[in-house]
C-alpha positions in Angstrom: -138.7 -71.8 205.1 -141.8 -73.5 206.4 -141.9 -77.1 207.5 -144.6 -78.1 204.9 -142.4 -76.7 202.1 -139.4 -78.6 203.3 -141.3 -81.8 203.9 -142.8 -81.7 200.4 -139.3 -81.3 198.9 -138.1 -84.3 201.1 -141.0 -86.4 199.9 -140.3 -85.6 196.3 -136.6 -86.6 196.8 -137.3 -89.8 198.7 -135.9 -88.5 202.0 -137.4 -89.7 205.3 -135.4 -87.5 207.7 -133.4 -84.3 207.2 -130.7 -82.7 209.4 -131.4 -79.0 209.3 -128.6 -76.4 209.5 -128.1 -72.7 209.0 -125.1 -71.3 207.3 -123.1 -69.1 209.7 -123.1 -65.6 208.2 -122.8 -63.8 211.6 -119.1 -64.4 212.4 -118.4 -60.6 212.2 -121.1 -59.6 214.6 -120.4 -58.4 218.2 -120.8 -60.7 221.1 -124.3 -59.5 222.3 -125.8 -59.5 218.8 -124.2 -62.9 218.0 -125.8 -64.3 221.2 -129.2 -63.1 220.2 -128.9 -64.4 216.6 -127.9 -67.8 217.8 -130.7 -67.9 220.4 -133.3 -67.1 217.8 -132.0 -69.5 215.2 -131.6 -72.4 217.6 -135.1 -71.9 219.1 -136.6 -71.8 215.6 -134.8 -75.1 214.7 -136.0 -76.7 217.9 -139.6 -75.7 217.1 -139.4 -77.2 213.6 -138.0 -80.4 215.0 -140.6 -80.6 217.7 -143.4 -80.1 215.3 -142.1 -82.9 213.0 -140.0 -85.2 215.2 -140.1 -88.1 212.7 -138.8 -85.9 209.8 -136.3 -83.4 211.3 -133.2 -83.3 213.5 -130.9 -80.3 213.5 -127.4 -78.9 213.8 -127.1 -76.1 216.3 -125.5 -72.8 215.5 -122.8 -71.2 217.6 -120.8 -67.9 217.7 -117.5 -69.5 216.9 -115.8 -66.1 216.6 -116.4 -65.8 220.4 -115.1 -69.3 221.4 -116.0 -69.1 225.1 -119.6 -68.1 224.1 -119.7 -70.9 221.5 -118.7 -73.5 224.1 -121.6 -72.3 226.3 -124.0 -72.3 223.4 -123.0 -75.7 222.2 -123.4 -77.3 225.7 -126.8 -75.6 226.1 -127.9 -76.7 222.6 -127.0 -80.4 223.1 -127.9 -80.9 226.8 -130.9 -78.7 227.0 -132.3 -78.4 223.5 -131.5 -81.8 222.1 -129.4 -80.9 219.1 -127.6 -83.7 217.3 -124.6 -81.7 216.2 -123.3 -78.2 215.3 -122.7 -76.3 212.1 -119.6 -74.2 211.3 -118.2 -72.4 208.3 -114.9 -73.1 206.7 -113.2 -70.1 208.3 -114.1 -67.7 211.1 -113.7 -64.0 210.4 -110.4 -64.4 208.6 -109.1 -67.1 210.9 -108.7 -70.8 210.1 -110.7 -73.4 212.0 -107.3 -74.8 213.1 -106.4 -71.6 215.0 -105.6 -72.6 218.5 -108.1 -70.1 219.9 -110.9 -72.6 218.8 -109.4 -75.6 220.6 -111.9 -75.2 223.6 -114.8 -75.4 221.1 -113.3 -78.5 219.5 -112.7 -80.0 222.9 -116.4 -79.4 223.8 -117.5 -81.0 220.5 -115.4 -84.0 221.4 -116.6 -84.2 225.0 -120.3 -84.0 223.9 -119.6 -86.5 221.0 -121.5 -84.4 218.5 -121.1 -84.3 214.7 -119.7 -81.1 213.2 -121.2 -80.1 209.8 -118.7 -77.9 207.9 -120.3 -75.8 205.2 -118.2 -73.1 203.4 -119.0 -69.5 202.9 -116.6 -69.1 200.0 -113.0 -68.2 199.9 -113.4 -64.6 201.0 -109.7 -63.6 200.3 -110.1 -64.7 196.7 -113.5 -62.9 196.4 -111.7 -59.7 197.3 -109.1 -60.1 194.6 -109.7 -60.3 190.9 -109.1 -64.1 190.5 -112.8 -65.0 190.6 -113.9 -62.2 188.3 -115.4 -62.9 185.0 -117.8 -65.7 183.9 -118.6 -68.9 185.7 -119.8 -67.8 189.1 -116.3 -68.8 190.4 -117.0 -67.4 193.8 -119.2 -70.4 194.3 -118.1 -73.1 192.0 -114.4 -72.8 193.0 -114.6 -70.6 196.1 -116.8 -72.9 198.2 -115.0 -76.2 197.7 -111.7 -74.4 197.9 -112.5 -73.1 201.4 -113.5 -76.5 202.5 -110.2 -78.0 201.1 -108.1 -75.3 202.8 -110.0 -75.8 206.1 -109.5 -79.6 206.2 -105.9 -79.4 205.2 -105.2 -76.9 208.1 -107.1 -79.1 210.6 -104.7 -81.9 209.7 -101.4 -80.0 209.4 -101.9 -77.7 212.3 -102.6 -80.7 214.5 -106.3 -80.0 215.4 -107.4 -83.6 214.5 -104.5 -85.0 216.4 -105.2 -82.9 219.5 -108.9 -83.9 219.4 -109.0 -87.6 218.2 -112.7 -87.9 219.0 -113.7 -85.0 216.8 -116.0 -85.9 214.0 -116.5 -83.5 211.0 -118.8 -83.9 208.0 -117.5 -81.7 205.2 -120.1 -80.5 202.6 -119.8 -80.9 198.9 -117.8 -84.1 199.1 -115.1 -82.4 201.1 -114.2 -80.0 198.3 -111.0 -81.1 196.5 -109.4 -82.6 199.6 -110.4 -86.3 199.1 -109.2 -86.3 195.5 -105.9 -84.5 196.1 -104.9 -85.8 199.6 -102.2 -88.0 198.0 -100.3 -84.9 197.1 -100.2 -84.0 200.8 -98.7 -87.4 201.5 -96.2 -86.8 198.7 -95.2 -83.3 199.9 -94.1 -84.8 203.2 -91.9 -87.2 201.4 -90.6 -84.7 198.9 -90.1 -81.6 200.9 -90.1 -82.6 204.6 -88.0 -79.6 205.5 -90.6 -77.2 204.2 -93.7 -78.9 205.6 -93.2 -77.8 209.2 -94.9 -80.0 211.8 -95.8 -83.3 210.3 -99.1 -84.7 211.4 -99.3 -88.0 213.3 -100.7 -89.9 210.3 -100.4 -89.6 206.5 -103.0 -87.0 205.3 -104.8 -89.8 203.3 -105.2 -91.8 206.6 -107.5 -89.1 207.9 -109.9 -89.8 205.1 -110.6 -93.3 206.5 -109.8 -93.2 210.2 -113.3 -92.0 211.4 -112.8 -88.3 212.0 -113.7 -87.0 208.6 -117.0 -87.6 206.8 -118.4 -86.3 203.5 -121.7 -85.7 201.8 -122.8 -86.9 198.4 -122.9 -83.5 196.6 -120.5 -84.5 193.8 -123.1 -84.7 191.0 -122.2 -87.9 189.1 -122.0 -91.6 189.8 -118.4 -91.7 188.8 -117.5 -88.8 191.1 -119.3 -90.6 194.0 -117.5 -93.9 193.1 -114.2 -92.1 193.3 -115.0 -90.3 196.6 -116.0 -93.7 198.1 -112.8 -95.3 196.8 -110.7 -92.6 198.6 -112.7 -92.6 201.9 -114.8 -95.7 202.3 -118.6 -96.0 201.9 -119.0 -95.7 205.7 -117.7 -92.1 205.5 -120.4 -90.8 203.1 -123.8 -89.3 203.9 -126.6 -88.0 201.7 -126.5 -84.3 201.1 -129.0 -82.0 199.4 -127.7 -78.4 199.8 -131.3 -77.4 200.1 -132.9 -75.0 199.3 -130.4 -74.4 196.5 -131.4 -76.6 193.5 -128.0 -78.2 192.9 -129.6 -81.7 193.0 -132.8 -83.5 193.7 -131.7 -87.0 192.8 -129.2 -87.9 195.5 -131.0 -91.1 196.4 -130.9 -92.3 192.8 -127.2 -91.3 192.7 -126.4 -93.7 195.5 -128.6 -96.5 194.2 -127.0 -96.3 190.8 -123.4 -95.7 191.8 -121.3 -98.7 190.6 -119.6 -101.2 192.9 -121.6 -100.7 196.0 -122.9 -103.5 198.2 -126.3 -103.3 199.9 -124.6 -102.6 203.2 -122.7 -99.7 201.5 -125.9 -98.2 200.2 -127.7 -98.6 203.6 -124.8 -96.8 205.3 -124.8 -93.9 202.8 -128.6 -93.6 202.6 -128.9 -93.2 206.4 -127.1 -95.7 208.5 -123.9 -93.6 209.0 -125.8 -90.4 209.7 -128.2 -92.1 212.1 -125.2 -93.6 214.0 -123.3 -90.3 214.2 -126.3 -88.3 215.3 -127.9 -90.9 217.5 -131.1 -91.2 215.5 -133.3 -94.2 216.0 
């Protein structure tokens, strides 16, 4: 994807600055190949940002399936290359993001104070069954938001967010189903406390508002955006595009037309929160 093509799309959508990211499809690769893939990708992103510094920032990529390598890559990307954050998938080669082997990576994200962009790859376990067969492209329409929902829920119930209170994660596609259904997680703690296992430090719904979880606007309708904001707060929402996939080209209008927002709310969603979290002037 060339910079002029992306900039033309941004101009058409009314976007001044885009945070570039690359979906992590390399979590099954060996260590040496993963290191080379990451090097090439991060260098390409640096070049795009350097050529258009007023239009692009970027999320680094990292070999999260090799956590010690990912820690080194993240530190290099932030301190040497100037990245504003890091991108991860919703699971890592069959492991949940909440697996304790990834704690060093989360600790480094917290130490460097970088935003983590969580973009799903689909719920692979369901893809390999028959549940998503048939019409509707369910591998995507259900599989992607489902993976994000599962990932966020594990990060809460397995204590990752409690162990790393400075961690900041932006979950794509409005956070999947989690923001709309977090109240059931509160309820299961009340209803079946003996089956929940370790209970997190806060109610699951509290994590929606306490400054660790953020969400993009890819929810398609003004009413869906209104509901997401009602559950999380306007200061937890950022413009998303899912580019180059043509899910939407009207996110700015979606925010401007969503009911019940103040001017300060719209400023936060349209760029204020993203600029604050990524240190953009």
